C-alpha positions in Angstrom: 129.2 -211.6 -162.6 130.6 -208.4 -161.1 128.3 -205.8 -159.7 129.0 -202.3 -161.0 128.6 -199.3 -158.7 128.9 -195.7 -160.0 130.5 -193.4 -157.5 133.1 -190.7 -157.0 135.9 -190.0 -154.5 134.2 -186.7 -153.6 135.7 -183.3 -153.1 133.5 -181.4 -155.5 133.7 -178.0 -157.1 131.3 -175.4 -155.6 128.3 -174.4 -157.7 129.0 -171.1 -159.4 126.3 -169.3 -157.5 127.8 -170.6 -154.2 131.2 -169.4 -155.1 129.9 -165.9 -155.7 127.8 -165.8 -152.5 130.7 -167.1 -150.4 133.2 -164.6 -152.0 130.9 -161.9 -150.8 130.5 -163.4 -147.3 134.0 -164.7 -146.7 136.5 -162.9 -148.9 139.6 -164.5 -150.4 142.3 -164.1 -147.7 143.8 -166.8 -145.5 141.9 -165.6 -142.5 138.7 -166.0 -144.5 139.1 -169.8 -145.1 137.0 -172.4 -143.3 137.9 -172.8 -139.7 134.9 -174.8 -138.3 133.1 -171.8 -136.7 131.4 -170.2 -139.7 128.5 -167.9 -139.1 124.9 -168.8 -140.0 124.8 -167.1 -143.4 127.9 -169.0 -144.6 126.6 -172.3 -143.2 123.3 -171.8 -145.1 125.1 -171.3 -148.4 127.1 -174.6 -147.8 123.9 -176.4 -146.8 122.1 -175.3 -150.0 125.1 -176.2 -152.2 125.4 -179.6 -150.5 121.7 -180.3 -151.2 122.3 -179.3 -154.9 125.3 -181.6 -155.4 123.5 -184.5 -153.7 120.6 -183.9 -156.1 123.0 -183.8 -159.1 124.4 -187.2 -158.2 120.9 -188.7 -157.9 119.8 -187.2 -161.2 122.9 -188.7 -162.8 122.0 -192.2 -161.5 125.0 -192.7 -159.3 124.7 -195.6 -156.9 126.6 -193.9 -154.1 126.0 -190.3 -152.9 128.8 -188.3 -151.3 128.5 -185.1 -149.3 130.9 -183.3 -151.7 133.3 -181.8 -149.2 132.3 -178.4 -150.4 133.6 -176.7 -147.2 137.1 -178.2 -147.7 139.5 -175.4 -148.6 142.2 -178.1 -148.4 141.7 -181.1 -150.6 142.9 -183.7 -148.1 144.2 -181.7 -145.2 140.8 -180.3 -144.1 140.2 -182.5 -141.1 143.4 -181.2 -139.6 143.0 -177.7 -140.8 139.9 -177.1 -138.8 141.2 -178.9 -135.6 141.9 -177.0 -132.4 145.2 -178.7 -132.0 146.5 -177.6 -135.4 147.9 -174.3 -136.7 147.6 -173.6 -140.4 150.6 -171.7 -141.7 152.1 -171.1 -145.1 150.6 -172.2 -148.4 152.2 -175.4 -149.7 152.1 -177.0 -153.2 149.7 -180.0 -153.3 152.0 -182.7 -154.6 153.4 -181.7 -158.0 150.3 -180.0 -159.5 149.2 -176.4 -159.5 147.0 -176.5 -156.5 147.9 -175.5 -152.9 146.8 -176.1 -149.4 147.4 -174.6 -146.0 150.2 -176.4 -144.1 148.6 -178.0 -141.1 151.0 -178.0 -138.1 150.0 -180.3 -135.3 150.9 -178.7 -132.0 148.9 -180.8 -129.5 147.0 -184.1 -129.1 144.7 -184.9 -132.0 141.5 -185.4 -130.0 138.0 -186.1 -131.5 136.5 -183.3 -133.6 133.4 -184.5 -135.4 133.5 -182.0 -138.3 133.1 -184.6 -141.1 130.4 -186.5 -139.2 128.4 -183.3 -139.0 128.6 -182.8 -142.7 127.5 -186.3 -143.3 124.5 -185.9 -141.0 123.4 -182.9 -143.1 123.9 -184.8 -146.3 121.9 -187.8 -145.1 118.8 -185.7 -145.0 119.0 -185.4 -148.8 120.5 -188.7 -149.9 118.4 -191.7 -150.9 118.3 -194.6 -148.5 121.3 -197.0 -148.7 123.3 -194.6 -151.0 125.4 -192.4 -148.6 129.1 -192.7 -149.0 131.7 -191.1 -146.7 135.1 -189.8 -147.9 138.1 -189.3 -145.6 141.8 -188.7 -146.3 143.9 -191.8 -145.7 146.1 -191.7 -142.6 149.4 -192.0 -144.5 148.5 -189.2 -146.9 147.2 -186.9 -144.1 150.3 -187.4 -142.0 152.5 -186.9 -145.2 150.8 -183.5 -145.9 151.0 -182.3 -142.3 153.9 -181.2 -140.1 154.3 -182.6 -136.6 155.5 -180.4 -133.8 154.0 -182.4 -131.0 154.5 -186.2 -131.2 158.2 -186.0 -132.2 158.4 -189.3 -134.0 157.2 -190.3 -137.5 155.7 -193.6 -136.4 154.0 -192.1 -133.4 152.6 -189.3 -135.5 151.2 -191.7 -138.1 149.6 -193.7 -135.3 148.1 -190.6 -133.9 146.6 -189.5 -137.2 145.2 -193.0 -137.8 143.6 -193.0 -134.3 142.2 -189.5 -134.9 140.6 -190.6 -138.2 139.3 -193.8 -136.7 137.6 -191.7 -134.0 136.0 -189.5 -136.7 134.8 -192.5 -138.7 133.2 -194.1 -135.6 131.0 -191.0 -135.2 129.7 -191.2 -138.8 126.0 -191.8 -139.4 125.1 -195.0 -141.2 126.9 -195.0 -144.5 126.9 -197.7 -147.3 130.5 -197.1 -148.4 133.6 -195.4 -147.1 136.3 -194.1 -149.5 139.8 -193.6 -147.9 141.9 -191.5 -150.2 145.6 -192.4 -150.2 147.5 -190.6 -153.1 150.6 -190.2 -151.0 151.2 -193.9 -151.1 151.8 -193.3 -154.8 153.3 -189.8 -154.8 155.5 -190.2 -151.8 155.8 -193.9 -151.3 156.8 -195.2 -147.8 160.3 -196.6 -147.3 161.2 -200.1 -146.2 159.4 -200.7 -142.8 157.3 -197.6 -143.2 155.2 -199.4 -145.8 154.1 -201.9 -143.2 153.2 -199.1 -140.7 151.2 -197.4 -143.5 149.2 -200.6 -144.0 148.6 -200.9 -140.3 147.4 -197.3 -140.1 145.0 -197.9 -143.0 143.8 -201.0 -141.1 143.1 -198.8 -138.0 140.9 -196.5 -140.0 139.1 -199.2 -142.0 138.4 -201.1 -138.8 136.6 -198.2 -137.3 133.8 -198.3 -139.9 130.6 -200.1 -139.2 130.6 -203.8 -140.0 128.1 -203.3 -142.8 130.1 -200.5 -144.5 132.2 -201.4 -147.5 135.6 -199.7 -147.2 137.5 -198.7 -150.4 141.1 -197.5 -150.1 141.6 -195.4 -153.2 145.0 -194.6 -154.6 145.7 -192.3 -157.6 148.2 -190.3 -159.7 150.1 -193.4 -160.7 150.6 -196.9 -159.5 151.7 -198.3 -156.1 155.2 -199.7 -155.8 155.1 -203.5 -155.7 156.0 -203.8 -152.0 153.7 -201.0 -151.0 150.9 -202.7 -152.9 151.6 -206.1 -151.3 151.7 -204.6 -147.7 148.5 -202.6 -148.3 146.6 -205.8 -149.3 147.4 -207.1 -145.7 145.1 -204.4 -144.3 141.5 -205.4 -143.7 139.3 -203.5 -146.2 137.0 -204.5 -149.0 138.3 -202.9 -152.2 141.5 -201.3 -153.5 141.3 -198.4 -155.9 143.5 -198.1 -159.0 144.1 -195.1 -161.3 143.6 -196.4 -164.8 143.7 -192.9 -166.3 147.3 -192.0 -165.4 149.0 -195.4 -165.3 146.8 -198.3 -166.6 149.8 -200.6 -167.4 151.5 -200.7 -164.0 148.2 -200.9 -162.1 147.1 -203.8 -164.3 150.5 -205.4 -163.6 150.0 -205.1 -159.8 146.6 -206.8 -160.0 147.7 -209.7 -162.3 151.0 -210.3 -160.6 150.1 -209.9 -156.9 146.3 -210.1 -156.8 144.0 -207.6 -155.1 140.9 -207.5 -152.9 137.6 -209.3 -153.8 136.3 -205.9 -155.1 138.0 -203.1 -156.9 137.6 -199.3 -157.5 138.5 -198.5 -161.1 139.5 -194.9 -161.7 138.3 -194.8 -165.3 137.1 -191.2 -165.6 139.7 -188.4 -165.7 139.0 -186.2 -162.7 141.3 -183.4 -163.8 140.7 -183.1 -167.6 137.8 -181.0 -168.9 137.3 -183.4 -171.8 134.1 -185.2 -171.0 134.2 -189.0 -171.8 131.0 -190.4 -173.3 129.3 -193.2 -171.5 130.2 -195.8 -174.1 133.9 -195.0 -173.7 133.7 -195.4 -169.9 131.9 -198.7 -170.3 134.5 -199.9 -172.7 137.2 -199.1 -170.1 135.3 -201.3 -167.6 135.2 -204.1 -170.2 138.9 -203.7 -170.8 139.6 -204.1 -167.1 137.6 -207.3 -166.9 139.2 -208.7 -170.0 142.7 -208.0 -168.9 142.4 -209.4 -165.4 141.5 -213.0 -166.3 142.4 -214.5 -162.9 140.3 -212.0 -161.0 136.6 -212.5 -160.3 135.6 -209.1 -158.8 132.5 -209.1 -156.5 132.0 -205.4 -157.0 133.6 -202.9 -159.4 133.3 -199.3 -158.3 133.4 -197.2 -161.4 134.8 -193.8 -160.4 136.9 -190.8 -161.5 140.5 -191.4 -160.8 140.9 -188.3 -158.6 138.7 -185.8 -156.7 136.6 -183.6 -158.9 137.2 -180.2 -157.5 139.6 -179.4 -160.3 136.8 -179.2 -162.8 134.5 -176.3 -163.8 131.1 -177.0 -162.2 129.3 -177.5 -165.6 132.0 -180.1 -166.6 131.6 -181.8 -163.3 127.9 -182.2 -163.9 128.5 -183.7 -167.4 131.1 -186.2 -166.0 128.6 -187.4 -163.4 125.9 -187.9 -166.0 128.3 -189.9 -168.2 129.5 -192.0 -165.3 125.9 -192.9 -164.2 125.0 -193.9 -167.8 128.2 -195.9 -168.3 127.6 -198.0 -165.3 124.2 -199.1 -166.7 125.9 -200.0 -170.0 128.6 -202.0 -168.2 126.0 -204.0 -166.3 124.2 -204.8 -169.6 127.5 -205.8 -171.2 128.4 -208.0 -168.3 
């Protein structure tokens, strides 16, 4: 019988009170965005907001607790945006939706930074034992969103981004699970040959996690091309994530036609729509997945929103967490 785990891919909306406080302290201009050297007042607001969202996850009954990435002005690009070897320039559209990020331009060697590890250390003070989950952008997606003005070769740049992320992961405190977010594998699929390099880059990041950490590579906003899916499965990680909100049919096809990992992350809650699914509907989606993958025998099914949750109003975000936590209990009973 599959074990069901309620979790999220992180990147949460700020609580409304924190938005107001930070607007007063930071302003709204480009030079007011997070740079990694915030003053004590701003740090205090983020710390208090982080404690609140950790508490919300615990109240909702989620099995994994994320830090929330509340400091991230850039949904995936943040680790580069705060790096000393990176310049942030113009505002760029985030894939094909109505969100934007600062273009990170790499101008020097990507050395160790430790920004995400510091956030996780703070979150670990509030999280229950054995529940902390880390979230990082995948190497292919991070390289895809960035601009290289230093390494001079796409393959070398991808390797450098992967090595950078691996160094960050190695500095993490003890975490139960690591989510590696790779939407670019769907949105801007690698070409022939590049798909194998993308898999190797993912393998580099996954291999940096502690041996006891379960690594989930989460893809979303559609389904992977067949060859990309096949190459990605060659990387050594524990669970592959599928977006069953935006493209259930093609994702189901990939699993049934080509197999998948022993565990799976099922994006069954819409991370971008303000309509709140009830727990019963989410549980039924989990049942549907099991019924329609007859050859699979998943060790763990991570029930999760398909995308990051920062798109949502804070009150809707809280409701979605509550429904997800309840749905996982229902799915366990049904199984």
